C-alpha positions in Angstrom: -40.9 10.4 6.7 -39.4 12.9 9.0 -36.3 14.0 8.5 -33.3 13.0 10.9 -31.6 16.0 11.6 -28.6 14.5 11.9 -28.6 14.7 8.2 -28.9 18.5 8.3 -26.2 20.3 6.4 -23.2 21.5 8.9 -22.7 24.8 7.1 -25.9 25.9 9.5 -24.1 25.0 12.8 -23.1 28.3 14.6 -19.1 29.1 13.4 -19.6 26.9 10.2 -21.1 28.8 7.4 -21.2 28.4 3.4 -17.2 29.0 2.9 -16.4 26.7 5.5 -18.7 23.7 4.9 -17.4 23.3 1.7 -13.8 23.3 3.4 -15.0 21.5 5.9 -16.2 18.4 3.3 -13.1 18.4 0.5 -10.5 18.4 3.3 -12.4 15.8 5.8 -15.5 14.4 3.9 -17.8 15.7 6.8 -21.0 17.1 5.6 -23.6 16.5 7.7 -24.0 17.1 11.7 -23.4 13.3 11.2 -20.4 13.7 9.7 -19.1 15.8 12.6 -20.1 14.4 15.4 -18.6 11.3 13.9 -15.2 12.8 13.9 -14.0 11.4 16.8 -10.7 12.8 18.8 -7.5 11.4 18.5 -6.4 12.0 22.5 -7.5 14.2 24.9 -5.7 17.0 27.0 -6.3 17.8 30.5 -7.4 21.4 31.3 -7.8 21.5 35.0 -4.2 21.3 35.1 -2.4 24.9 35.0 1.3 24.8 34.7 3.9 27.3 36.2 6.4 28.0 33.7 9.3 26.9 35.8 7.7 23.6 36.0 7.8 23.2 32.3 10.5 21.6 31.2 12.1 19.5 28.2 10.2 16.6 29.0 7.2 18.0 28.4 8.0 18.9 24.6 6.1 15.7 23.4 2.9 17.4 25.3 0.2 20.2 25.2 0.7 22.5 28.5 -1.6 25.7 30.4 -0.2 28.0 31.9 -1.2 31.6 33.0 1.0 34.8 32.3 1.3 38.4 31.8 2.5 39.9 28.6 5.5 42.0 29.2 6.7 42.8 25.6 6.2 42.6 22.1 8.4 42.1 18.9 8.0 42.1 15.0 11.2 40.8 13.6 11.6 39.6 9.2 10.0 40.2 5.9 8.1 38.6 3.7 7.1 34.8 4.2 9.9 35.6 7.3 7.7 38.2 9.4 7.9 36.5 12.8 5.5 38.1 15.5 6.8 37.2 18.9 5.1 38.3 22.7 7.2 38.1 26.0 5.3 36.7 28.9 5.9 35.8 32.4 4.1 34.6 35.6 6.7 35.2 37.9 8.1 31.7 38.0 9.9 32.3 34.9 9.2 33.6 31.6 8.5 32.5 27.5 8.1 33.8 24.2 4.9 33.6 22.8 5.4 33.1 18.0 3.6 33.4 15.1 3.9 33.6 11.3 0.7 33.6 10.2 -2.2 35.9 10.9 -0.1 38.1 12.5 -2.0 41.6 12.0 -4.7 40.1 13.8 -2.6 38.6 16.8 -0.8 41.9 17.4 -4.3 43.7 18.2 -5.3 41.2 20.8 -3.1 41.4 23.6 -2.4 44.2 25.8 1.2 45.2 27.9 0.7 43.8 31.5 -2.9 41.6 30.8 -2.8 38.2 31.8 -3.6 35.5 30.0 -4.1 31.7 29.8 -1.7 30.0 27.1 -2.0 26.8 25.9 0.2 25.0 23.4 3.0 22.4 22.7 6.4 23.5 24.1 9.2 23.8 23.0 12.8 25.1 23.8 15.9 26.6 22.4 19.2 27.2 24.4 16.9 26.4 27.4 14.2 28.6 26.9 10.6 28.1 26.7 8.4 29.0 23.7 5.5 28.5 22.3 4.7 28.3 18.5 0.3 29.5 17.6 -0.7 28.6 21.0 -4.3 29.3 21.8 -4.7 32.2 24.4 -7.3 33.9 25.4 -8.0 36.4 29.0 -8.1 34.9 31.9 -11.2 36.4 33.1 -12.9 35.1 30.1 -11.3 31.7 30.3 -12.3 31.0 34.2 -16.0 32.5 33.1 -16.5 30.1 30.7 -18.1 26.7 31.7 -16.6 23.6 30.2 -18.6 20.5 28.5 -15.6 18.8 30.2 -11.8 19.1 31.3 -10.4 16.8 29.2 -10.6 18.7 25.7 -10.5 16.3 22.8 -7.9 16.7 20.3 -8.9 16.5 16.4 -7.3 15.0 13.4 -6.8 18.4 11.4 -5.3 19.3 7.8 -2.9 22.1 7.6 -5.4 24.4 5.5 -8.4 23.8 8.4 -6.2 24.9 10.8 -5.2 28.1 9.4 -9.0 29.0 8.6 -10.0 27.8 12.0 -7.4 27.7 14.5 -6.2 25.3 16.9 -9.3 24.5 18.7 -12.1 25.3 16.1 -13.4 21.9 15.3 -13.6 21.6 19.0 -15.6 24.6 19.2 -18.3 23.5 16.2 -18.2 20.5 18.1 -19.9 22.5 21.2 -21.8 24.4 19.1 -23.1 21.3 17.2 -24.0 19.3 20.6 -25.9 22.4 21.4 -28.5 21.3 18.4 -28.0 17.5 18.3 -29.0 17.3 22.0 -32.0 15.2 23.3 -33.0 14.5 19.4 -30.0 11.2 18.7 -32.2 8.3 18.9 -31.0 4.8 19.5 -31.2 2.2 17.3 -29.9 -0.6 19.8 -32.6 -2.5 21.6 -33.3 -1.8 25.0 -31.9 -6.1 25.7 -28.8 -6.3 23.7 -27.5 -3.1 25.4 -28.3 -4.5 28.7 -26.6 -7.5 27.7 -23.5 -6.0 26.7 -23.1 -3.5 29.2 -23.4 -0.4 26.1 -23.7 3.0 27.7 -26.9 5.0 25.3 -26.1 6.3 22.1 -26.7 9.9 22.9 -24.3 8.8 26.4 -21.5 8.1 23.7 -21.5 10.6 21.4 -21.4 13.2 24.4 -18.2 11.3 26.4 -16.2 10.5 23.2 -16.0 14.5 22.4 -16.6 15.9 26.3 -15.3 13.0 28.3 -16.9 13.7 31.8 -14.8 11.0 33.6 -11.9 8.6 32.3 -14.0 5.7 33.2 -17.3 7.9 31.1 -14.8 7.9 28.4 -13.4 4.1 28.3 -17.2 3.0 28.0 -18.4 5.7 25.2 -15.5 3.8 23.4 -16.8 0.8 23.9 -20.2 1.0 22.7 -18.4 3.0 19.6 -16.6 0.3 18.5 -19.2 -2.3 19.5 -21.6 -0.1 17.0 -19.2 -0.7 14.2 -18.4 -4.0 14.4 -21.2 -4.6 15.3 -22.9 -2.7 12.2 -20.0 -5.0 9.4 -21.2 -8.6 11.5 -24.9 -8.0 10.5 -24.1 -8.0 6.7 -22.1 -10.6 7.1 -23.4 -13.2 8.7 -26.9 -12.2 6.2 -24.7 -12.8 4.1 -23.7 -15.7 5.5 -27.4 -17.0 7.0 -28.6 -16.3 3.2 -26.4 -18.7 1.6 -26.5 -21.7 4.0 -30.4 -21.6 4.7 -30.9 -21.6 0.4 -29.4 -25.1 0.1 -28.9 -25.0 -3.4 -25.0 -26.2 -3.9 -24.1 -28.6 -6.4 -23.8 -32.3 -4.5 -20.5 -33.8 -5.5 -21.2 -37.4 -4.1 -18.0 -39.7 -6.4 -15.1 -39.6 -5.5 -13.9 -41.2 -9.2 -11.2 -42.0 -11.7 -9.9 -38.5 -11.9 -9.4 -37.6 -8.1 -8.3 -41.4 -7.3 -5.8 -41.6 -10.1 -4.4 -38.6 -10.0 -4.1 -38.7 -6.1 -2.6 -42.5 -6.5 0.3 -42.0 -9.3 0.3 -38.1 -10.0 1.1 -36.2 -6.8 4.5 -34.9 -7.1 4.6 -35.2 -3.4 2.9 -36.3 -0.6 0.3 -34.1 0.7 1.4 -32.4 4.0 -1.3 -33.0 7.5 -2.7 -29.3 6.5 -3.2 -30.2 2.8 -5.1 -33.2 3.8 -7.0 -31.3 6.4 -8.3 -28.5 4.0 -8.9 -31.5 1.3 -11.4 -33.4 3.6 -13.0 -29.2 4.3 -13.7 -28.9 1.2 -14.9 -32.3 0.8 -16.9 -31.7 3.5 -18.9 -28.8 2.3 -19.0 -30.2 -1.7 -21.3 -33.4 -0.3 -23.7 -30.8 2.2 -26.3 -29.5 -0.1 -25.1 -25.9 0.5 -23.0 -23.3 -2.3 -19.5 -23.6 -0.2 -18.0 -20.6 -0.3 -14.4 -21.1 1.4 -11.0 -18.8 1.4 -7.6 -20.8 1.6 -5.1 -19.4 3.0 -1.8 -20.8 3.0 1.9 -19.2 2.7 3.7 -19.2 -0.2 4.6 -22.7 -1.4 2.2 -24.5 0.6 1.0 -26.6 -2.2 -2.1 -24.4 -2.3 -2.5 -24.9 -5.6 -2.7 -29.2 -5.2 -5.7 -28.4 -3.0 -7.4 -26.7 -6.4 -6.8 -29.3 -8.7 -7.7 -32.2 -6.2 -11.4 -29.9 -5.6 -11.6 -29.6 -8.9 -11.4 -32.9 -9.9 -13.8 -33.8 -7.5 -15.7 -31.6 -9.3 -14.8 -33.2 -12.9 -15.7 -36.9 -11.5 -19.2 -35.4 -10.7 -19.8 -34.6 -14.0 -19.2 -30.3 -13.9 -16.7 -28.7 -15.6 -14.1 -26.3 -13.3 -11.8 -23.1 -13.8 -9.2 -21.2 -12.3 -8.8 -17.7 -12.0 -5.0 -15.8 -11.8 -4.2 -12.2 -12.0 -1.4 -12.0 -14.3 -0.9 -13.6 -17.9 2.2 -15.4 -16.2 0.8 -16.9 -13.4 -2.6 -18.2 -15.6 -0.2 -19.8 -18.4 2.3 -21.2 -14.8 -0.8 -23.3 -13.7 -2.3 -24.4 -17.4 1.9 -26.0 -17.4 1.9 -27.0 -14.3 -1.9 -28.3 -14.1 -1.5 -30.1 -17.6 2.1 -31.9 -16.7 0.1 -33.2 -13.5 -2.5 -33.9 -14.6 -1.3 -36.1 -17.7 -2.4 -39.5 -18.4 -5.7 -38.9 -15.8 -8.5 -38.3 -18.7 -8.8 -34.8 -18.0 -9.1 -31.8 -20.8 -7.5 -28.3 -19.4 -7.4 -25.6 -21.4 -6.3 -22.2 -21.5 -7.9 -19.0 -22.0 -5.8 -15.1 -21.6 -6.2 -12.2 -22.9 -3.0 -12.9 -25.6 -5.1 -16.1 -26.6 -4.9 -16.6 -30.9 -8.3 -15.6 -32.2 -8.5 -19.1 -33.9 -7.4 -20.7 -30.7 -9.9 -18.8 -28.6 -12.9 -19.9 -31.0 -12.3 -23.0 -30.9 -11.6 -23.5 -26.6 -15.1 -20.8 -26.6 -16.8 -23.9 -28.6 -16.0 -27.0 -26.6 -15.9 -25.3 -23.6 -19.8 -24.7 -24.3 -20.0 -28.1 -25.7 -18.5 -29.7 -22.4 -15.5 -31.1 -23.9 -13.1 -29.0 -21.7 -12.8 -29.7 -17.7 -10.4 -27.8 -16.3 -10.1 -24.1 -17.9 -7.8 -21.4 -16.9 -7.2 -18.0 -17.5 -6.6 -14.4 -16.4 -9.5 -11.8 -16.2 -11.1 -13.5 -19.6 -12.9 -15.6 -18.2 -15.6 -13.5 -17.4 -16.0 -12.0 -21.0 -19.8 -12.5 -22.0 -19.0 -14.7 -24.7 -17.1 -17.4 -22.1 -20.0 -19.6 -21.4 -19.9 -23.1 -19.8 -21.6 -26.1 -19.8 -22.1 -27.2 -16.7 -19.6 -24.8 -14.2 -19.2 -26.2 -10.9 -16.5 -25.2 -9.1 -14.5 -22.0 -9.3 -11.3 -21.4 -8.1 -9.5 -17.8 -7.7 -5.9 -17.3 -7.3 -4.3 -14.5 -5.2 -8.2 -13.2 -5.1 -7.8 -9.3 -3.4 -6.2 -8.7 -6.9 -9.9 -9.3 -8.2 -13.3 -7.5 -7.3 -16.3 -8.2 -6.5 -17.8 -7.1 -9.2 -15.0 -9.2 -11.1 -15.5 -12.6 -9.2 -19.6 -12.4 -8.8 -19.6 -12.5 -12.9 -17.4 -15.6 -13.1 -19.6 -17.2 -10.9 -23.3 -16.0 -12.4 -21.9 -18.0 -15.0 -24.1 -21.2 -14.1 -27.9 -20.3 -13.0 -27.0 -22.1 -9.6 -24.2 -21.0 -7.9 -20.6 -22.5 -8.2 -19.0 -23.9 -5.2 -16.3 -20.9 -4.5 -13.1 -21.6 -3.5 -11.1 -17.9 -3.8 -7.2 -18.8 -2.4 -4.3 -15.9 -1.2 -1.1 -15.9 -0.4 -1.2 -13.3 1.7 -1.2 -14.0 5.2 -4.4 -12.5 7.1 -4.9 -12.3 10.7 -7.3 -14.5 12.2 -8.8 -11.2 13.6 -9.1 -9.3 10.2 -10.1 -12.5 8.4 -13.0 -12.2 11.1 -14.2 -8.9 9.9 -13.9 -8.9 6.5 -14.2 -12.4 4.9 -16.6 -13.4 8.0 -19.2 -14.9 5.9 -16.6 -17.4 3.9 -15.8 -20.5 5.7 -12.0 -19.8 6.6 -9.1 -22.8 5.9 -5.3 -22.8 6.4 -2.7 -24.6 5.0 0.0 -24.2 7.8 3.1 -26.2 6.8 5.5 -26.8 4.3 5.4 -29.6 2.0 8.9 -32.1 3.0 12.4 -30.9 1.2 11.7 -27.3 1.4 14.4 -25.4 3.5 13.8 -22.5 5.9 14.8 -19.1 3.2 17.6 -17.7 5.6 17.3 -13.9 5.7 19.9 -11.5 6.8 19.9 -7.5 7.3 22.6 -5.8 5.8 23.2 -2.2 5.4 25.0 0.1 2.6 27.9 -0.3 4.1 27.4 -4.0 3.5 27.7 -3.6 -0.2 30.9 -4.8 -1.7 30.0 -7.8 0.5 27.0 -8.6 -1.1 28.2 -8.1 -4.9 30.7 -10.8 -4.1 27.6 -12.9 -2.7 25.7 -12.5 -5.7 28.4 -13.2 -8.1 29.4 -16.4 -6.2 25.7 -17.6 -6.5 25.4 -16.4 -10.1 29.2 -18.5 -11.0 27.1 -21.2 -9.5 24.3 -21.4 -12.0 21.6 -19.6 -9.7 19.5 -17.1 -10.4 18.9 -13.7 -8.1 15.8 -10.9 -8.1 16.8 -7.4 -7.2 13.7 -5.8 -6.1 12.9 -1.9 -5.9 10.7 0.8 -4.2 11.1 3.3 -6.5 11.6 3.6 -10.3 12.4 6.9 -10.5 14.4 8.7 -7.9 12.0 10.8 -5.3 12.6 14.0 -4.6 10.9 13.3 -0.9 11.9 10.0 -0.9 15.8 9.3 -0.5 15.7 5.4 -1.1 17.0 3.1 -3.8 15.4 3.5 -7.5 15.0 0.8 -10.1 16.8 2.8 -12.8 19.8 3.7 -10.7 19.8 0.1 -9.3 19.9 -1.2 -13.0 22.5 0.6 -14.1 24.6 0.2 -11.1 23.8 -3.5 -11.7 24.8 -3.5 -15.3 28.2 -1.6 -14.5 28.9 -4.0 -11.6 28.0 -7.6 -13.4 29.1 -6.5 -17.2 28.0 -8.0 -20.2 27.4 -10.7 -21.5 29.5 -13.4 -18.2 25.9 -11.9 -16.5 22.2 -11.3 -18.0 20.4 -8.5 -16.4 17.1 -8.0 -17.2 14.2 -5.4 -15.5 10.5 -5.3 -14.7 8.2 -2.9 -13.4 4.4 -1.9 -13.3 5.5 1.0 -15.8 6.4 -0.7 -18.5 4.0 -2.0 -21.4 2.6 -5.7 -20.6 3.8 -7.5 -23.2 7.3 -6.0 -22.5 6.9 -7.0 -19.2 5.6 -10.7 -19.9 8.7 -10.9 -21.9 11.5 -9.6 -19.0 9.6 -12.0 -17.0 10.0 -14.8 -19.4 13.3 -14.6 -20.2 14.2 -14.4 -16.7 11.9 -18.1 -16.2 13.3 -19.9 -19.1 17.3 -18.9 -17.8 17.9 -16.4 -20.2 18.4 -13.9 -17.4 20.7 -14.7 -14.7 19.0 -11.2 -12.5 15.9 -9.0 -12.8 15.6 -5.9 -11.4 12.5 -5.4 -10.2 9.5 -3.3 -8.1 7.3 -5.3 -6.2 5.4 -6.2 -9.0 6.9 -9.8 -8.6 5.8 -10.1 -5.4 3.0 -12.7 -6.8 2.9 -14.8 -9.5 6.4 -15.9 -10.2 7.8 -19.6 -9.8 11.2 -19.6 -11.0 12.8 -22.7 -8.7 16.4 -21.5 -10.0 15.8 -18.3 -8.0 17.9 -18.5 -5.2 18.7 -15.1 -4.0 16.1 -12.5 -3.4 17.6 -8.9 -2.6 14.9 -6.0 -1.1 16.5 -2.5 -1.4 14.8 0.4 0.9 13.9 -2.7 2.5 12.6 -0.3 5.6 10.2 1.3 3.0 8.1 -1.9 2.3 6.0 -4.0 5.4 6.3 -7.3 6.6 3.5 -8.0 4.2 5.4 -7.3 0.5 8.8 -8.0 2.4 7.2 -11.7 3.0 5.6 -12.4 0.0 8.9 -11.1 -2.0 10.8 -13.7 0.1 8.5 -16.4 -1.2 9.8 -15.9 -4.5 13.0 -17.7 -3.6 13.1 -20.9 -1.9 10.7 -22.8 -4.3 13.7 -25.2 -5.3 16.0 -27.8 -3.8 18.9 -25.5 -2.9 19.7 -23.6 -0.2 18.0 -19.6 -1.0 18.8 -16.0 0.6 16.4 -13.4 1.1 18.7 -10.2 1.8 17.3 -6.8 3.1 19.2 -3.8 2.4 18.7 -0.6 4.1 20.3 2.7 5.2 22.0 2.7 8.4 19.4 5.2 9.7 16.1 3.5 11.1 13.0 4.2 12.6 12.8 1.6 16.2 9.5 0.3 13.5 11.7 -0.1 10.8 14.4 -1.6 12.8 11.8 -4.1 14.7 10.2 -5.3 11.0 13.2 -6.1 9.7 14.7 -7.9 12.8 11.5 -9.9 12.6 11.9 -10.5 8.6 15.3 -12.7 9.7 13.7 -14.4 13.0 10.7 -16.1 11.4 9.7 -17.1 8.0 5.8 -17.4 9.7 3.7 -15.3 7.6 0.9 -15.4 10.1 3.3 -14.2 12.5 4.7 -11.8 10.7 0.9 -10.2 9.7 -0.1 -10.1 13.5 3.0 -8.4 14.2 2.4 -6.1 11.1 -1.3 -5.4 12.6 0.6 -4.7 15.9 3.0 -2.1 14.6 0.6 0.0 12.5 -2.0 0.8 15.2 -5.1 1.8 14.8 -5.1 4.7 12.8 -2.5 2.8 9.9 -5.0 -0.1 9.7 -8.1 1.7 9.8 -6.8 4.1 7.2 -5.4 1.3 5.3 -9.4 -0.6 5.5 -10.7 2.8 4.8 -8.5 3.8 1.5 -8.9 0.0 0.3 -12.5 1.4 0.9 -13.6 -2.1 3.0 -15.9 -0.5 6.2 -15.6 3.4 7.2 -14.0 2.1 10.6 -13.9 5.6 12.9 -13.0 4.3 16.3 -12.2 0.5 16.1 -9.7 -1.8 14.9 -10.3 -5.5 14.4 -6.6 -6.3 15.9 -6.8 -4.2 18.9 -10.4 -4.7 20.3 -10.7 -8.6 19.3 -12.8 -9.3 22.3 -15.5 -6.9 21.7 -15.7 -8.3 17.7 -15.9 -11.9 18.6 -18.4 -10.8 21.1 -20.1 -8.2 18.1 -20.1 -11.5 15.8 -21.6 -13.7 18.3 -24.3 -10.9 18.6 -25.1 -10.3 15.5 -25.5 -14.4 14.3 -27.8 -14.8 17.6 -29.7 -11.7 16.6 -30.4 -12.6 12.5 -31.3 -16.3 13.7 -34.0 -15.1 16.0 -34.9 -12.3 13.1 -33.5 -12.0 9.9 -35.0 -9.6 8.1 -35.0 -7.4 11.3 -39.4 -7.3 10.9 -39.6 -6.6 14.9 -40.5 -3.5 16.1 -37.2 -3.7 18.3 -35.0 -5.0 15.5 -36.2 -2.9 12.8 -34.4 0.6 14.1 -30.7 -1.6 13.9 -31.7 -1.3 9.8 -29.5 1.7 10.2 -26.9 0.4 11.5 -26.5 -2.4 9.2 -27.5 0.4 6.1 -24.4 2.2 7.4 -22.1 -0.5 6.3 -23.5 -2.9 3.6 -21.1 -1.2 0.8 -18.7 -4.0 1.2 -15.4 -4.1 -1.5 -12.5 -5.6 -1.1 -9.4 -4.4 0.4 -5.2 -5.1 -1.5 -3.9 -6.8 1.5 -0.3 -6.2 -0.1 -1.2 -2.7 1.3 -1.0 -3.2 5.3 2.3 -3.9 4.9 
């Protein structure tokens, strides 16, 4: 097999070499020519425009500028790390100072008095005087004699180490040298008919114009093609998985709606189902009679009644002679589900058991034996359910609660407990915008519970700054004296040198001081505690033995304390919208009016203020999730997806590029319907694109915040 030239080591490109190649790999993950070629500029500057110094003002300070000027003087000041080298220049309309703090010996030798240079950099002003720190400088004659690839020069994301080693234009120069090697050798994996149908330029043209745009329109076409490629590659994998599942036709068929379901539905329901819950139950019912294995994602805001829907689904399995199980991410949540499901199914004739990491050895042996004999209908537990010794008699339905807290491998081990795969229902209370769900979970059918049960009061959310702290403490005393409980959440455990945010240890001390024992009882809970201590603190609060729980966001999921009516979030500007909304959802679970108090400093960025205002305006988690993605923008969202090890998105954004995503999804479905294995000669090159995006892993959506 002939090696693709794009797989060659970057060290062979002029201007790189062994040392810089290692630096590029360490700092940017760039090892091959392809890696470098797919390191796209994040913005562009117009190098055809040359300013007069007099025309550069403080409004220009946010952008790069370019001007011609003659050297009129030099100076060196300071010593050691504070040493500073200055060049003074003038163009007749005004003067400027060029400043260097590093590489001074090298820079000193480059300049001659009276010579004219082309200067490029970001301007700054001190007392009205123009200065440029570490500019890019070149003799005017040399600059004018050189033919640039493009008038629009790309600015590449870099690191401090790389900038020091390569200079301000280092990555751009490497790209220029690299292009001379790869030009004419970039093969296009996209079939011609797909390119024509979707108006896509060739891959080589797209890569050239993303680095060296010949015009704004060519740049737009290049971006469109490369975004389409990324989203199409992801969809090829997602739709292939969906097609394989649907075509297998190996799902258990739940024909009966029997005694367990009917008794619970008619006699035991804690409240009438909402329209949204009824719709989701019908969707699950339709799946389980289709003969195809169900793979469904159930989204529902905190308190929307997902557990009741899951229970009704598991009772369908029991009525048809199958076992069901529910896996939760924490001990306390698993025990909570066990208690509520045992209570709701009392008298229904269903055998429910629990299995967690703390289940005693004797009880564990009894549960495992009964499970294997088919004497347990519904098993509820934690990661303990995926242990090899846990063997079901006939597992037909699996529920994964807060699914994003489990890895793919963990989940898959659970649903391979049967030779024939059980139906799968994965649930999340973290609102996932539709566009993101399409990208990450396009192989799952998605159900949404978008109504709250009747009688649930909306949570009142207010935003205070530190000056209102005494007022807050007075309000908390009133609530606790009325028999209510309070959460106080901090973003950090200990004081951070880098961020001036309220920390848990300081906060705990202040709460104990301001709420003297024994009148009010305070407990603490954070991720650094031993699991047993953390569980005990949670239990004390849940059982009413503590009035105030001081915690970090570990309590975001899994605590159901109907008597807790106040959620105070300290340094709320430190949290994203998704996390704030999840924390708010810990209150409002009883009949009393509940409150969420967002505490922040008085100095807030525009984005932080927008987030906190949105929290006060709406309790709709899906609206907040969409706003969060818009606020964070392409760079941040892609960064989250990459740090979550999902898809290596370099340029596409699932939210902002929603139209391209829908076209890519449609194109992938149609192509795979015709050629599922990509065996046709014109489609075979697409296997390269499919392979590039085949590594699906999960994203912790609590990070998208």
